VEXKOLDREN-482854 format. One line per field, with one value per residue (C-alpha): residue in one letter; residue number from 1; y, x, z. Coordinates in steps of 0.5 Angstrom, whole numbers, plus 500, padded with zeros to 3 digits. Layout:
BEGIN
residu: [A,...] .
num: [NUM,...] .
v: [Y,...] .
u: [X,...] .
w: [Z,...] .
END
This chain:
BEGIN
residu: [M,I,R,S,T,T,R,P,D,H,S,P,A,P,H,A,A,R,I,A,V,V,G,A,G,P,G,G,L,V,A,A,R,I,L,Q,R,R,G,L,E,V,T,V,Y,D,S,D,P,G,P,D,S,R,D,Q,G,G,S,L,D,L,R,V,E,D,G,Q,R,A,L,A,E,A,G,L,L,D,R,F,F,E,L,A,R,P,E,G,Q,Q,M,R,Q,L,D,P,F,D,G,H,V,V,V,D,L,V,P,E,P,D,E,R,E,K,P,E,I,D,R,A,Q,L,R,T,L,L,L,D,S,V,E,D,G,T,V,R,W,G,H,R,L,D,A,V,S,T,T,S,P,G,A,R,T,R,T,L,R,F,T,N,G,S,T,A,E,C,D,L,V,V,G,A,D,G,A,F,S,R,V,R,R,A,V,S,E,A,E,P,H,Y,T,G,V,L,F,L,E,A,W,F,D,D,V,T,R,R,H,P,W,L,D,E,L,V,G,G,G,A,A,S,S,G,D,G,R,R,G,M,F,A,Q,R,S,S,G,G,H,V,R,T,Y,V,M,L,G,E,P,E,D,W,L,T,R,H,G,L,T,A,G,D,T,D,G,V,R,A,A,L,L,N,H,F,A,G,W,H,E,S,L,T,R,M,L,T,D,N,D,G,P,F,V,P,R,P,V,Y,A,L,P,V,D,H,R,W,T,H,S,G,S,L,T,L,L,G,D,A,A,H,L,M,P,P,V,G,V,G,V,N,L,A,M,L,D,A,C,E,L,A,Q,A,L,A,D,H,D,T,L,D,A,A,V,R,A,Y,E,A,T,M,W,P,R,S,A,E,M,S,A,L,V,G,G,M,A,T,D,L,L,D,G,A,A,P,P,V,E,V,T,Q,H,A] .
num: [1,2,3,4,5,6,7,8,9,10,11,12,13,14,15,16,17,18,19,20,21,22,23,24,25,26,27,28,29,30,31,32,33,34,35,36,37,38,39,40,41,42,43,44,45,46,47,48,49,50,51,52,53,54,55,56,57,58,59,60,61,62,63,64,65,66,67,68,69,70,71,72,73,74,75,76,77,78,79,80,81,82,83,84,85,86,87,88,89,90,91,92,93,94,95,96,97,98,99,100,101,102,103,104,105,106,107,108,109,110,111,112,113,114,115,116,117,118,119,120,121,122,123,124,125,126,127,128,129,130,131,132,133,134,135,136,137,138,139,140,141,142,143,144,145,146,147,148,149,150,151,152,153,154,155,156,157,158,159,160,161,162,163,164,165,166,167,168,169,170,171,172,173,174,175,176,177,178,179,180,181,182,183,184,185,186,187,188,189,190,191,192,193,194,195,196,197,198,199,200,201,202,203,204,205,206,207,208,209,210,211,212,213,214,215,216,217,218,219,220,221,222,223,224,225,226,227,228,229,230,231,232,233,234,235,236,237,238,239,240,241,242,243,244,245,246,247,248,249,250,251,252,253,254,255,256,257,258,259,260,261,262,263,264,265,266,267,268,269,270,271,272,273,274,275,276,277,278,279,280,281,282,283,284,285,286,287,288,289,290,291,292,293,294,295,296,297,298,299,300,301,302,303,304,305,306,307,308,309,310,311,312,313,314,315,316,317,318,319,320,321,322,323,324,325,326,327,328,329,330,331,332,333,334,335,336,337,338,339,340,341,342,343,344,345,346,347,348,349,350,351,352,353,354,355,356,357,358,359,360,361,362,363,364,365,366,367,368,369,370,371,372,373,374,375,376,377,378,379,380,381,382,383,384,385,386,387,388,389,390] .
v: [507,504,497,492,491,486,485,479,475,477,481,488,494,498,504,501,496,496,497,496,497,494,498,506,506,509,504,504,511,512,507,511,518,516,512,518,522,518,518,511,510,506,505,504,500,500,497,503,507,513,517,519,512,510,512,512,510,514,517,514,516,517,515,518,512,509,513,520,517,515,522,525,521,523,530,531,531,539,538,533,537,542,537,533,534,534,534,528,524,525,518,517,510,510,505,501,501,508,512,516,517,512,515,521,522,529,531,537,543,541,534,531,523,521,526,524,525,523,517,521,527,523,519,526,528,522,522,530,528,523,525,525,519,515,511,507,507,501,496,490,485,478,474,475,470,469,468,461,457,460,467,473,478,478,479,482,480,485,484,489,485,489,486,489,486,488,486,487,487,490,487,493,491,490,484,480,481,478,479,475,469,468,467,465,460,464,467,471,468,471,473,472,480,483,491,494,501,507,514,521,527,535,532,539,541,535,530,535,529,525,531,532,524,524,530,532,525,518,515,507,502,495,489,484,481,487,494,501,506,513,517,524,526,532,536,535,527,522,514,509,502,497,491,484,478,474,469,472,471,474,478,472,468,473,473,480,483,489,493,492,498,497,490,491,496,492,486,491,494,487,485,491,491,494,499,506,510,515,509,506,512,510,504,509,515,514,517,511,503,499,496,489,489,482,483,479,477,473,468,471,469,470,469,467,464,470,472,478,480,480,482,485,490,493,488,484,482,482,483,485,487,494,497,503,499,497,504,506,499,499,506,504,498,502,507,502,498,504,506,499,499,506,504,497,495,489,488,481,485,490,486,481,487,489,483,481,487,487,480,480,486,484,478,481,486,481,477,483,485,478,477,485,484,481,486,491,489,491,498,500,499,503,502,507,504,499,499,492,494,488] .
u: [550,553,556,556,563,564,568,572,566,563,557,557,559,552,555,556,550,544,538,531,525,519,513,512,508,511,516,519,519,522,528,529,529,534,539,539,541,546,549,546,543,536,530,523,518,510,504,500,500,501,501,494,491,488,485,491,486,484,488,494,498,506,509,515,519,518,514,517,524,524,522,527,532,529,530,522,520,519,515,511,508,506,501,499,493,495,487,486,489,482,479,472,469,461,456,453,446,445,450,453,461,464,471,474,481,483,490,494,494,502,501,506,506,502,499,495,496,492,496,495,499,504,505,506,511,515,514,516,523,526,529,526,525,526,519,518,510,506,511,507,512,510,516,523,529,536,540,543,543,547,547,547,544,536,532,525,520,514,507,509,514,520,526,531,537,539,544,539,531,527,520,516,510,505,500,500,508,510,517,516,514,522,524,518,512,508,501,497,491,484,484,476,475,471,471,466,469,465,465,462,464,463,461,460,455,452,453,453,451,457,462,460,460,468,470,477,479,476,470,469,464,463,459,464,461,460,464,464,469,469,475,476,481,483,478,472,472,470,471,467,469,464,467,464,467,464,467,471,465,460,457,456,453,448,447,450,456,460,456,449,449,442,442,449,445,439,443,448,442,439,446,446,439,439,444,443,441,446,451,447,446,453,450,444,447,454,456,457,458,461,468,470,476,478,483,489,496,502,505,507,515,515,522,526,533,538,540,544,540,533,530,523,520,513,507,511,515,510,503,499,492,490,492,496,503,503,506,510,514,514,518,522,524,526,530,534,535,537,542,545,546,550,554,556,561,557,550,550,553,548,542,544,545,538,534,538,534,528,526,526,522,517,516,515,510,506,505,503,498,496,489,487,484,478,479,477,470,470,470,476,482,480,484,488,490,486,487,492,494,496] .
w: [459,465,464,470,473,478,484,486,488,482,485,481,485,486,483,477,477,473,478,476,481,479,481,482,488,495,496,489,488,495,493,486,490,495,490,485,491,493,486,483,477,477,472,475,471,472,469,469,462,466,473,472,469,475,482,487,493,499,505,509,515,515,522,525,526,518,513,515,516,509,507,511,508,501,503,502,509,509,503,506,512,507,504,510,514,522,523,519,525,529,530,532,534,534,537,532,535,537,533,539,539,544,543,540,539,537,535,538,533,532,533,528,530,524,520,514,506,500,496,490,493,496,489,486,491,490,482,482,486,481,475,468,465,471,471,464,464,461,462,466,468,465,468,471,468,469,463,465,471,477,473,477,471,471,465,466,460,459,456,451,448,451,455,460,463,470,475,481,481,486,487,489,485,491,494,488,486,479,482,488,484,482,489,493,492,497,495,499,503,504,511,512,511,505,504,500,498,496,495,497,494,496,503,506,501,499,505,511,516,514,514,521,523,521,524,521,520,521,524,525,528,529,532,531,525,521,521,517,517,514,512,510,504,501,497,500,499,504,502,506,507,509,512,512,516,510,505,499,494,498,493,488,493,494,486,485,481,483,478,481,486,488,489,493,497,498,501,505,508,510,513,517,520,527,526,527,521,521,519,515,510,508,505,501,500,496,490,485,486,491,490,493,496,499,505,504,507,506,511,518,517,509,507,501,499,499,492,490,484,487,493,495,499,502,500,495,501,507,506,512,514,512,519,518,517,510,506,512,512,505,505,511,507,501,505,508,501,498,504,504,496,497,503,501,496,492,491,494,501,500,499,505,510,508,508,515,518,514,515,522,523,518,521,528,525,521,528,531,526,523,527,526,520,524,529,524,525,532,530,535,530,524,518,514,508,505,498,496,489,485] .
END
């Protein structure tokens, strides 16, 4: 096992440090992959019992300037294009009251600006790229502590009773990050938009009307107060999202629970009265229940006191509405942090350089998209990554 060594300023050298990443999502795994390619050791801790223990969500796009840039640095861009769906970039906007197509953006056959890939496929691609044993499954973080006031080392305490000592903790553990609590009092706030997710399987055979509606990619509709979004995944699946500009406890206020599919369906049909039948079928024909997903965000200029032994990336650092930037920024954060760790002499210098770039970038993007949660209800700005996992 590598033991920590320090420079004169007492900050360990990254190549001799114990680096722990909390969270095996795209950001955490990109960081691990690039660190290993650059000769650094890293351990990833994740709360899931295993890689296939829960649904990973629907489809997302990876953009040239961030998501694809990170995959290129990870040496995985060619493999990504083997899995990606360029046709998934098609975006339709539908009139909510007559169902007509208002806008239909069809990508060129060789368009590579932001092709779609299933979240599960991306995760598998990244998991297969890191060394065996890198990810420690079944490690739900309870808290991060220091050995003594002013100490640089950190102790990770997990709910399974185990602990891990490390020189750098990277919080890549999502919207409700436990790592974030060690450096920030910021908590995600509800944006005023509630999503209800549903699924449709084998759409070509069982739901041909939806197969036609979404085309190769996605379709959206909204009237400013209510919205719907349908997005194709691979394997004949489509996920739909009913979007409501309502209180977070909308279901409870209607005397409903998420498990009462018939009750939720009836309430939604009443709520969407007047919408065209081609769209309200998304409320009546889904395979399974509706899953509530309130949309949260962190304060626009979220920062924390710099520490050379702990930092954050992705949603843990800058949770934003689901308008297509979250995973891309998480992967870019991971790429730049890993590069900084490989290129600097101390952890402190590397983390400082990373945060100096990440903080202003995320603040600028948060300000740009901060009001777009409610814009989703207009139907003109379809979301492409809507699952804000804890």
